[in-house]
N, C-alpha and C positions, 0 to 999 in steps of 0.2 A: 299572209294575205296578199302579198305583192309578187308571188311566184308567177312565172310565165304560165301560159295556158296548159302547155304539156305537163309541167310540174304539178299544176293543179289537178289534172286528171290522175296523175300518178298518186298524189296525196289521197284523193278520194278512193281510188282502188285500194291503196294501202290501208286506209281506215276501215274499209269494208272487210279486207282480209283479216285485219286484227279483230274486228267485231265477230267475224265468223269463228276465229279462234276462241273468243270468249264463249260462244255457244258450245263449241266442242269441249272446252274445259268444263262447262256446266254439266254436260251430259255425263262425262266421266265421273265428276264429283257427286252427281246425284246417285250413281251406282254405289259409290263409296259410302254415301249417307245411308242408303238402305242396308248395305252389307255390314257396315262397321259402326253405325250410330254416331257419326260425326257430322258437323255442319259443313255446308259447302265452303269451298276455298280453304279447307283445312283447319278451321277454328270452331270452338264451341259457340253455339248461339248465345250472344250476350244479352244484356238486359235493356238494349236500346230500342226494342220494338222492331228490329230488322228481321226480315225474312231471308235468311241465308245471305246476309250482306258480307262483302269481301273484307271484313275487318276482324281483327282478333280482339280478345278481351281488353277492355279499357284499363283494367287494373295493371297492365304491363306497360303503360305509356306514361310519358311525362309531358308537362306543358311548361314552356318557358316563354317569358315575355321579353321582347327585344326592343320595344319602343321606349323612347325617352319619357320621363326623366330617369327612372331607375328600373332595372329589371328585377322581376320576382320569379321564383320557381315554385310550382305547386305540383303535388301528385294528383293525377286525374282521378275523378270519382267514377263509379260505375255509370253507365248510360242511364238516362232517365226514361222510365216507361211512359208511353203515351197516356194521357189522362183518360179515365173512364167516366168522369163526371159529366154533368150537363155542359153544353157549349158555353164558353165564357161570354160575359155581357158585351154588347157592342162598345167599340172604342170611337173616340172622336175622329172624324175624317176631315174636318174643316180646318184644323190648325196646321200651320206650317212652322218648321223648326229651323234654327241654326244647325249647321252640319259640322261635326267633328270627324277627324280621321285618326286612326291609330293602327299600328302593326304589331301583331303578336306572332310568335313562332311556335307552332305545335309540332312535336316530334313523336312519331309513332315508332317505338323501338321494336315492336313485334312484327313489322312488315318491312321488306327490303325495297331498295330502289335498284332497278336493273342496270347492268352495264350498258353503255351507249357511246359509241365512237371512242373518243379519248377518255371518257369517264369510265372508271373501273367498277362502278356500282357502289352501293352502300348497304349496310346491314339494317338501316332505319330509313324511314321516310320523313323528310324535313319539309314542313309546310308553312312558309311565311304566309300569314293571313292578314289581309288588309280589311279594315273596318271603316265603313261610313255609318254614322249614327246621329240621332237627334241630340243636339247639344244645348246647354243653357245659353241664353242670350237672344238677341233679336234675329229673326229670320231674314233671309235675303242676301247675306254676304257670302264671301268665298269660304269654302271649308277651312277649318283651322285644325292644325295638327295637335292632337292630345288635348282638345278642348274639353271642358268639364261636361260630362254627360248630363242630360236632362232627366235625372232620376225622379224628379217631382211629378212628371207626367207619364213616367213609365210604370210597369215594364212595357216594352214594345214588341211587336212581332219580329221574328227573325227571317231574313231571306238569305239562304245559302246560294251564292252565285258561282257558277263554273265558267271559266274563260275558254276561248277557242285556241286554235293551233298557233304556236309561235308568237303569242302575245301574253301579257300579264293583265291582271284586273284593272290597272291604271288606264288601259286602252279604252275601257268603258266608263271611266270616271264621270263623264257628264250625265249618263243615265243613272248610275248608282247614287250620285249625289241627289238626284231628284227623288229617288225612292226614300233616301234618308230624310230629306226635307219634308216628306209626306208622313213621316212617323214610323219608319222601319229601320231596324238595325241590319245592315248588309255585311255579311262575312264572305270574303272572296279570297280563296287560297291561290297561291302560285304553285301549280302542279309541277312536280319534278318532271323533267324531260319534255313534256307536252308544251311547256312555256318557253322552251329554248334554253333552259338551264341544264347543267349536267350533261355536257357533250353535244348540245344543239337540239333543236326541236325534232321530235321523233314520236312515233306511236309505239315505241318498244314496250312500254308497260302501261299503255292506255287503259287496259282493263282494271288497273289498280286505282284509277281515279274515282271509281264508284265507291270503293272503300274509303278513300280519302274524304269524300264528301260526308259520309256518315260519321267518320272519326271526328271531323271538325265540328259537326253539330254537337257531338258529345262533349268535346272540349269547351265549346262556348257555354254550354249549359252548366259545366262544372267550374267555371271561373270563380275564384274567391281569393282569399289571402291578400286583401287590399287592392286587387286589380280594379281600376276605375270602372271597367265595363261590367264587373260582377253584378248580377241582379238586374241588368238592363233588358234582358230578353225574357219574354213570356214563353215558357216551355210548351204551352198548349197552342201556340200560334206560330207554326214554322212552315215556310214555303221554300221551294227550290226553283232556281232559274238558271238558265245557261244559254250561251251563244255558240253556234257552229258545233265543233266537237263537244263543247260544254253543254249544248242542248241535249245531247244524248245522255250525258251524266245526270242532268236534272230529270230527264225522263226516266232514267234508270232507277234513281232513288225513289221515284214516285210510282213506277209501274212494273219494272222488270222482275221476273221471278227470282233471278239471281241476287238482286241488289236492293230490293224494295225496303224502304225505311218507313215504318208506320208512323213515325213522328211527323212526317211530311204531309201537310194537309192541303197543299196547293202547288201546282207546277206551271211555270212559264218556260216554254221551249221556243228558241228564237233562231231562225236562219238555218234551215237544213232539212234533211230527210230522216224521219224517225225510224225508217226501216234499216238505217245504218247500224242500229243496235243489234240486229240480226240475232235476237235472243227472245225467248218466250216472255210475253208480258201478261199481266193480270188484267182482265177485262171487268167492267161493271163494278169498279171499286167505290164509285161515288166521289173519288178525288177529282176536283175540277182541274182542267188543263186548258191553257191558252197557248196555241201554237201559231207563231207569227212566221210567215214565209215570204219570199220575194219572187215575183214572177220572172225576174232576170237574174236569179241566183247563178253565180259562176261555177259553183261546186256541185250542186245537186239539181237535176232537172225538175222544174216546178211541177209539171204534170204528174210525174211519178210521186212527188212528195205529197201533193194534195190528194191524190187518189188513195195513197196508203192511209192517210188520215181518215178519209171517208169510209174505208173498208175496216179499219181497225180501232180507231178511237171511239169510245162510248161516252155517252152523256154522263156528266155535264162537260161539254167541250165547246170551245170557241176557236175557229180556224180563220185567221186573218191573213189575207194575201195583199202584200204591198207592191205597188208598181215601182220597184226599186231593185237594187242589187244587194250583195251579201253584207256589206259593212255599214253604209251610211245611216240606216234606220236606228242604229244602236250606239253610234259614236259621234254624230255630227249635229249639234244643236243648230236650229234654224232650218235644217232640211225638213220639209213637210212630213216625210216619213218618220224622221226621228221624233218630231213633236207629237205626231199621232201615237207612236209607240210609247213614248213617255206617258202620255195621258191615259191610254187604255190599260197599260200595265199597272199604273197606280189604282185605277178604278177596279181592275181585276183583283188586286191584292186587298183593297178595301172590302170588296164583296166576299172574298173567301177567307181572309184572315182577321178582319176587324169586325165581322158580324153585321155587315150592311149589304144584304143581297140585292137591294135596289140599285147599288152601284154597278152591278153586273149589266143592268139595262143600259148604263152609260157606255159600256164597251161596244155594244151593238150600235147605239145611237151615234156615237162619235165617229165610228167608221162609216156608217151609211151617210152621215152628213158631209163626208169628204170623198165623193166617188172618184175624184181625179187622183186620189192618193192610194186608195185601197178598197177592198171588199171583204165581206165576212160571211162565213157559213157557220151553222150550228150543228 
């Protein structure tokens, strides 16, 4: 995020070229699907509710825990089908929680990590995944590593978070902590290569992050074997959120034909141009999306970003424009844009995952009440 302007332009062009490559791969594989009866990206369609998602069968993967105090290893279960029952009852939105943090490492042995610079590649994809979650104890303090989860008030909705280029989830800790304090389990993986690991930040295998996101959802739902976070997530209340390159990932698992995951019931996309996906998306799904943009975004021209939304996103949609730049609204507590983003994203999650549609009115109300900070379109 600190590259000089010329490098930023190069990164954006690179991202779009990679995204275009995704679209080309999808076209080729659709032909293969029709001709050979196989799923897109070369794997059989699994039981996770994905529509041609870029992951292989969960039965070939393993889950290992790397966080203290002791590690455990379990074999992953098949992905959980989305519920076909009536919507779950509303959850409390007034309570605030203490926040715990924990790191688990999920390894997908069925998919590879591409070579990148000095990194020779790997036969598996290793995904250290950071969690922020409601913990037992009094609200308001700093997050505590490996704190006892608040199982008594759970299970809680899950928010799968996707980070941006050359950063890790810790970059967004202030925002993710607020989501956890509001009663959400946040799972944020460190993506190979995109994060800067494995040979330095690159978009070499960016298209694989869509499969990573669905894979992590499956692994979180399958946690067991004495893992403290087991059972903390409600499988019927799952959202996806992301920033910058990660916003395209969250949009992808919510809407792209290649990578849509039907377990995802709500999408928050932050800071960028959704046309960067350059991939067919499904319209009129009924899945709510909140897209937060910045009028002074250094990477994606705002006018193009907002116009694409107007032309392509279908209701229920919320399009928020912040009078800010690419990073502060998501990382800097005290910044007016950050405080507004924190507030409206919690309201959006409450309205779409906790069963309180009246909270969606707060999204509009809070933005319109601060005209010096941002504006909103529906």
